[in-house]
C-alpha positions as a Markdown table, in Angstrom:
| # | Residue | x | y | z |
|---|---|---|---|---|
| 1 | Gln | -1.1 | 36.5 | -33.3 |
| 2 | Val | -2.7 | 34.3 | -30.8 |
| 3 | Gln | -4.1 | 35.3 | -27.4 |
| 4 | Leu | -5.5 | 33.2 | -24.6 |
| 5 | Val | -7.9 | 35.2 | -22.5 |
| 6 | Glu | -8.7 | 33.9 | -19.0 |
| 7 | Ser | -11.7 | 34.7 | -16.9 |
| 8 | Gly | -13.6 | 33.3 | -13.9 |
| 9 | Gly | -11.1 | 33.8 | -11.0 |
| 10 | Gly | -12.0 | 35.4 | -7.7 |
| 11 | Leu | -12.5 | 35.0 | -4.0 |
| 12 | Val | -14.4 | 32.0 | -2.7 |
| 13 | Gln | -14.9 | 30.4 | 0.7 |
| 14 | Pro | -13.6 | 26.9 | 1.5 |
| 15 | Gly | -15.9 | 24.3 | 0.0 |
| 16 | Gly | -17.0 | 26.7 | -2.8 |
| 17 | Ser | -16.7 | 26.4 | -6.5 |
| 18 | Leu | -15.3 | 28.4 | -9.4 |
| 19 | Arg | -15.3 | 27.9 | -13.1 |
| 20 | Leu | -12.3 | 29.2 | -15.1 |
| 21 | Ser | -12.5 | 29.9 | -18.9 |
| 22 | Cys | -9.7 | 30.2 | -21.4 |
| 23 | Ala | -10.6 | 31.4 | -24.9 |
| 24 | Ala | -8.2 | 31.4 | -27.8 |
| 25 | Ser | -8.4 | 34.1 | -30.4 |
| 26 | Gly | -6.4 | 35.1 | -33.5 |
| 27 | Arg | -5.3 | 33.3 | -36.6 |
| 28 | Phe | -4.4 | 29.7 | -36.3 |
| 29 | Ser | -5.4 | 26.3 | -37.7 |
| 30 | Ser | -6.1 | 24.5 | -34.5 |
| 31 | Val | -5.8 | 24.5 | -30.7 |
| 32 | Asn | -4.3 | 21.2 | -29.7 |
| 33 | Val | -3.5 | 20.2 | -26.1 |
| 34 | Met | -4.8 | 22.7 | -23.5 |
| 35 | Gly | -3.9 | 22.8 | -19.8 |
| 36 | Trp | -4.2 | 24.7 | -16.6 |
| 37 | Tyr | -1.3 | 25.5 | -14.3 |
| 38 | Arg | -1.1 | 27.3 | -11.0 |
| 39 | Gln | 1.7 | 29.1 | -9.2 |
| 40 | Val | 2.2 | 30.5 | -5.7 |
| 41 | Pro | 5.0 | 32.9 | -4.7 |
| 42 | Gly | 8.3 | 31.1 | -4.2 |
| 43 | Lys | 7.2 | 27.9 | -5.8 |
| 44 | Gln | 7.4 | 26.4 | -9.3 |
| 45 | Arg | 4.4 | 26.6 | -11.6 |
| 46 | Glu | 2.7 | 23.2 | -11.5 |
| 47 | Leu | 0.4 | 21.4 | -13.8 |
| 48 | Val | -3.2 | 21.1 | -12.5 |
| 49 | Ala | -5.0 | 19.5 | -15.4 |
| 50 | Arg | -4.5 | 18.8 | -19.1 |
| 51 | Ile | -6.8 | 17.8 | -22.0 |
| 52 | Thr | -6.1 | 16.7 | -25.5 |
| 53 | Thr | -8.2 | 17.5 | -28.6 |
| 54 | Asp | -10.0 | 14.2 | -28.3 |
| 55 | Gly | -10.8 | 14.7 | -24.6 |
| 56 | Ser | -8.2 | 12.6 | -22.8 |
| 57 | Thr | -7.4 | 14.2 | -19.5 |
| 58 | Asn | -4.7 | 14.2 | -16.8 |
| 59 | Tyr | -5.0 | 15.7 | -13.3 |
| 60 | Ala | -2.6 | 16.5 | -10.5 |
| 61 | Asp | -3.2 | 14.1 | -7.5 |
| 62 | Ser | -4.1 | 17.1 | -5.4 |
| 63 | Val | -7.1 | 18.0 | -7.5 |
| 64 | Lys | -8.4 | 14.6 | -8.6 |
| 65 | Gly | -12.1 | 14.2 | -7.8 |
| 66 | Arg | -12.5 | 17.9 | -7.3 |
| 67 | Phe | -11.5 | 19.6 | -10.5 |
| 68 | Thr | -12.8 | 18.9 | -14.0 |
| 69 | Ile | -11.1 | 20.1 | -17.2 |
| 70 | Ser | -13.2 | 20.3 | -20.4 |
| 71 | Arg | -13.2 | 22.1 | -23.8 |
| 72 | Asp | -15.5 | 23.3 | -26.5 |
| 73 | Asn | -13.6 | 22.9 | -29.7 |
| 74 | Ala | -16.1 | 24.9 | -31.7 |
| 75 | Lys | -15.4 | 27.9 | -29.5 |
| 76 | Asn | -11.6 | 27.2 | -29.1 |
| 77 | Thr | -12.3 | 27.5 | -25.3 |
| 78 | Gly | -11.1 | 25.5 | -22.4 |
| 79 | Tyr | -12.6 | 25.3 | -18.9 |
| 80 | Leu | -11.6 | 24.3 | -15.4 |
| 81 | Gln | -14.5 | 23.5 | -13.0 |
| 82 | Met | -13.2 | 23.7 | -9.5 |
| 83 | Asn | -15.3 | 22.2 | -6.7 |
| 84 | Asn | -14.8 | 21.8 | -3.0 |
| 85 | Leu | -12.0 | 24.4 | -3.0 |
| 86 | Ala | -9.6 | 24.6 | -0.2 |
| 87 | Pro | -7.1 | 27.2 | 1.0 |
| 88 | Glu | -4.3 | 25.2 | -0.5 |
| 89 | Asp | -5.8 | 25.8 | -4.0 |
| 90 | Thr | -5.1 | 29.6 | -3.7 |
| 91 | Ala | -2.8 | 30.5 | -6.5 |
| 92 | Val | -2.6 | 32.3 | -9.8 |
| 93 | Tyr | -4.0 | 30.0 | -12.4 |
| 94 | Tyr | -2.7 | 30.1 | -16.0 |
| 95 | Cys | -4.1 | 28.6 | -19.1 |
| 96 | Asn | -1.7 | 27.0 | -21.6 |
| 97 | Ala | -2.3 | 25.7 | -25.0 |
| 98 | Glu | -0.4 | 24.3 | -28.0 |
| 99 | Val | -1.6 | 26.1 | -31.0 |
| 100 | Ala | -0.9 | 25.1 | -34.7 |
| 101 | Ser | -0.4 | 28.1 | -37.0 |
| 102 | Met | -1.9 | 28.2 | -40.5 |
| 103 | Glu | 1.3 | 26.6 | -41.7 |
| 104 | Phe | 0.9 | 23.9 | -39.0 |
| 105 | Arg | 3.8 | 25.0 | -37.0 |
| 106 | Arg | 3.3 | 24.4 | -33.3 |
| 107 | Tyr | 3.6 | 27.1 | -30.6 |
| 108 | Tyr | 2.8 | 27.3 | -26.9 |
| 109 | Tyr | 0.9 | 30.2 | -25.5 |
| 110 | Trp | 0.0 | 31.3 | -22.0 |
| 111 | Gly | -3.0 | 33.1 | -20.7 |
| 112 | Gln | -2.5 | 36.3 | -18.6 |
| 113 | Gly | -3.3 | 34.5 | -15.3 |
| 114 | Thr | -6.2 | 34.8 | -13.0 |
| 115 | Gln | -6.1 | 34.9 | -9.2 |
| 116 | Val | -8.0 | 32.3 | -7.2 |
| 117 | Thr | -8.2 | 32.9 | -3.5 |
| 118 | Val | -9.9 | 30.5 | -1.2 |
| 119 | Ser | -10.4 | 32.0 | 2.3 |
| 120 | Ser | -13.1 | 32.5 | 4.9 |
């Protein structure tokens, strides 16, 4: 009943930038906490950034100062602006969100994942 659709991934050179988007669609009362995770083969999925409804943010140490998470509540969309990208940022990036149903029951949903590759 709820989908998170990601876009914006791709191939970029070191030092370049990408902007990821995550749009929630379906029937729900609200999108609460939103976050971005990334995963590389053989490693656990790790939290990159997280943002609350009111705009409070958290970042992994590895991306502080380079990535910025934001959201547009009117559009139920979250964003991840990634600047000064490095090869170590190469991963599949997943959007995650806590969504409240029309009955205010809370569920977590994942986006489909989008590949980010940083290479010369």
